[in-house]
C-alpha positions as CSV (number, residue, x, y, z in Angstrom):
1,M,14.1,-1.0,53.8
2,T,13.2,-4.6,54.5
3,R,12.6,-7.2,52.0
4,E,8.9,-7.3,52.9
5,S,8.5,-3.6,52.5
6,T,10.3,-3.7,49.2
7,R,7.9,-6.4,48.0
8,R,4.9,-4.3,49.1
9,L,6.3,-1.3,47.3
10,I,6.9,-3.3,44.1
11,G,3.4,-4.7,44.4
12,V,1.8,-1.3,44.8
13,L,3.8,0.1,41.9
14,L,2.8,-2.8,39.7
15,L,-0.9,-2.4,40.7
16,A,-0.7,1.3,39.9
17,L,0.9,0.6,36.5
18,L,-1.8,-2.0,35.7
19,L,-4.5,0.4,36.6
20,A,-2.9,3.3,34.6
21,V,-2.6,1.4,31.3
22,P,-6.4,1.3,30.6
23,V,-6.6,5.0,31.6
24,L,-3.9,5.9,29.1
25,A,-5.7,3.8,26.4
26,Q,-9.0,5.4,27.2
27,T,-7.5,8.9,27.1
28,T,-5.9,8.1,23.7
29,Q,-9.3,6.9,22.4
30,E,-11.0,10.0,23.8
31,D,-8.4,12.3,22.1
32,F,-8.8,10.4,18.8
33,D,-12.6,10.7,19.1
34,A,-12.3,14.4,19.9
35,G,-9.9,14.8,17.0
36,Q,-12.3,13.1,14.6
37,A,-15.1,15.4,15.9
38,A,-13.0,18.5,15.3
39,L,-12.2,17.2,11.8
40,R,-15.9,16.7,11.1
41,A,-16.6,20.2,12.4
42,G,-14.0,21.8,10.2
43,D,-11.7,22.8,13.1
44,Y,-8.6,21.5,11.4
45,A,-6.1,23.1,13.7
46,E,-7.7,21.6,16.8
47,A,-8.0,18.2,15.0
48,I,-4.2,18.3,14.2
49,T,-3.4,19.2,17.9
50,L,-5.5,16.3,19.3
51,L,-4.4,13.8,16.7
52,T,-0.8,14.7,17.2
53,Q,-1.3,13.9,20.9
54,V,-2.7,10.5,19.9
55,I,0.2,9.8,17.6
56,D,2.7,10.8,20.3
57,D,0.9,8.3,22.7
58,E,0.4,5.6,20.1
59,P,2.8,6.0,17.2
60,T,1.6,2.8,15.5
61,F,-2.1,3.9,15.4
62,A,-2.6,4.3,11.6
63,P,-6.1,5.8,11.8
64,A,-4.7,8.8,13.7
65,Y,-2.2,9.5,10.9
66,N,-4.9,9.2,8.3
67,A,-7.2,11.5,10.2
68,R,-4.5,14.1,10.7
69,G,-3.7,13.9,7.0
70,R,-7.3,14.8,6.3
71,A,-7.0,17.8,8.7
72,H,-3.9,18.9,6.9
73,E,-5.8,18.5,3.6
74,G,-8.6,20.7,5.1
75,L,-6.0,23.4,5.6
76,E,-4.7,22.8,2.1
77,D,-1.4,21.6,3.3
78,Y,-1.2,18.8,0.9
79,S,2.5,17.9,1.4
80,A,1.8,17.4,5.1
81,A,-1.3,15.4,4.2
82,V,0.8,13.1,1.9
83,F,3.3,12.6,4.7
84,D,0.7,11.5,7.2
85,Y,-1.1,9.3,4.7
86,T,2.2,7.7,3.9
87,Q,2.8,7.0,7.6
88,A,-0.7,5.4,7.8
89,I,0.0,3.3,4.7
90,E,3.3,2.1,6.0
91,L,1.4,0.8,9.1
92,E,-1.5,-0.7,7.0
93,P,-0.3,-1.2,3.4
94,S,-3.5,-2.8,2.2
95,N,-5.8,-0.1,3.5
96,V,-7.7,1.2,0.4
97,E,-9.1,4.2,2.3
98,Y,-5.6,5.4,3.1
99,L,-4.4,4.8,-0.5
100,N,-7.4,6.8,-1.8
101,D,-6.7,9.7,0.5
102,R,-3.1,9.9,-0.5
103,A,-3.9,9.7,-4.2
104,R,-6.4,12.6,-3.7
105,A,-3.6,14.7,-2.0
106,F,-1.3,13.8,-4.9
107,F,-3.9,15.1,-7.2
108,F,-4.1,18.4,-5.4
109,L,-0.3,18.6,-5.7
110,E,-0.7,17.9,-9.4
111,N,1.5,14.8,-8.8
112,Y,-0.5,12.6,-11.2
113,S,2.1,9.9,-11.6
114,D,2.1,9.1,-7.8
115,A,-1.7,9.3,-7.8
116,I,-1.6,6.7,-10.7
117,G,0.7,4.5,-8.5
118,D,-1.7,4.6,-5.6
119,Y,-4.7,3.9,-7.8
120,S,-2.9,1.0,-9.4
121,L,-2.3,-0.4,-5.9
122,I,-6.0,0.0,-5.1
123,L,-6.9,-1.9,-8.2
124,Q,-4.6,-4.8,-7.1
125,L,-6.6,-4.9,-3.9
126,T,-10.0,-4.3,-5.3
127,P,-10.2,-5.3,-9.0
128,N,-13.1,-4.0,-11.1
129,D,-13.5,-0.9,-8.9
130,A,-15.2,1.5,-11.4
131,I,-14.5,4.6,-9.3
132,T,-10.8,3.8,-9.1
133,Y,-10.6,3.1,-12.8
134,N,-12.3,6.4,-13.5
135,R,-9.9,8.3,-11.2
136,R,-6.8,6.6,-12.6
137,G,-8.1,7.2,-16.1
138,F,-8.5,10.9,-15.3
139,A,-4.9,11.1,-14.0
140,Y,-3.7,9.4,-17.2
141,L,-5.7,11.9,-19.2
142,L,-4.1,14.8,-17.4
143,I,-0.6,13.6,-18.2
144,G,-1.5,12.9,-21.8
145,S,-1.4,9.1,-21.6
146,F,-4.6,8.9,-23.7
147,E,-4.4,5.1,-24.5
148,Q,-4.2,4.2,-20.8
149,A,-6.9,6.7,-20.0
150,I,-9.2,5.1,-22.6
151,E,-8.4,1.6,-21.2
152,D,-9.3,2.8,-17.7
153,F,-12.5,4.6,-18.7
154,T,-13.5,1.5,-20.7
155,A,-12.9,-0.7,-17.6
156,A,-14.9,1.8,-15.4
157,I,-17.8,1.7,-17.8
158,E,-17.7,-2.1,-18.0
159,A,-17.4,-2.5,-14.2
160,D,-20.5,-0.3,-13.6
161,P,-23.8,-1.1,-15.2
162,D,-24.9,2.5,-14.7
163,P,-21.7,4.5,-15.2
164,D,-21.3,8.0,-14.0
165,P,-21.9,10.5,-16.8
166,A,-18.5,12.1,-16.0
167,T,-16.8,8.8,-16.8
168,I,-18.5,8.7,-20.2
169,W,-17.6,12.3,-20.8
170,R,-14.0,11.7,-19.8
171,F,-13.9,8.6,-22.0
172,D,-15.1,10.7,-25.0
173,D,-12.6,13.4,-24.2
174,A,-9.7,10.9,-24.0
175,L,-10.8,9.4,-27.3
176,R,-10.9,12.8,-29.0
177,R,-7.5,13.8,-27.6
178,Y,-6.0,10.4,-28.6
179,E,-7.4,10.7,-32.2
180,Y,-6.2,14.3,-32.4
181,A,-2.7,13.3,-31.2
182,A,-2.6,10.5,-33.8
183,V,-3.6,12.8,-36.6
184,K,-1.1,15.5,-35.5
185,S,1.8,13.0,-35.4
186,K,1.3,12.0,-39.0
């Protein structure tokens, strides 16, 4: 092979490579969009298949991990969901949506301490978030940390001028349980 034919071959290969990269990216985006559509349609197994392909093609694409976590959650495989949400969070540590999703999966696993940890991270990123205070307060309530629950429900009520009735009910419940525990410990 002559030097000139080698240059032509290299040129053709480089051109083919340059043309292939957008096709790969487009295919990955199409698979992600199809995975999202399957997720919305409730076809969780298909969503997992498509989103796994996206992750194989783009292992640093956090939205694919998060979406696959939601598909696992739809199949009630909360441990797999936590794994995928954790992967997404490692790639985008300040993403409140991913932290919320993982906290929800922790709730389903009755792992309230880790849910509290995620809600605490969310509150560092979005202070005065009434919904997050409510959720963290509920987790505290479930583990019997009534003082922290009362603090969070109070913060939720203060942060929202029109608080959710469930927040007020949970606040009252935490207060009753706290008072009962105080009386019982005497």
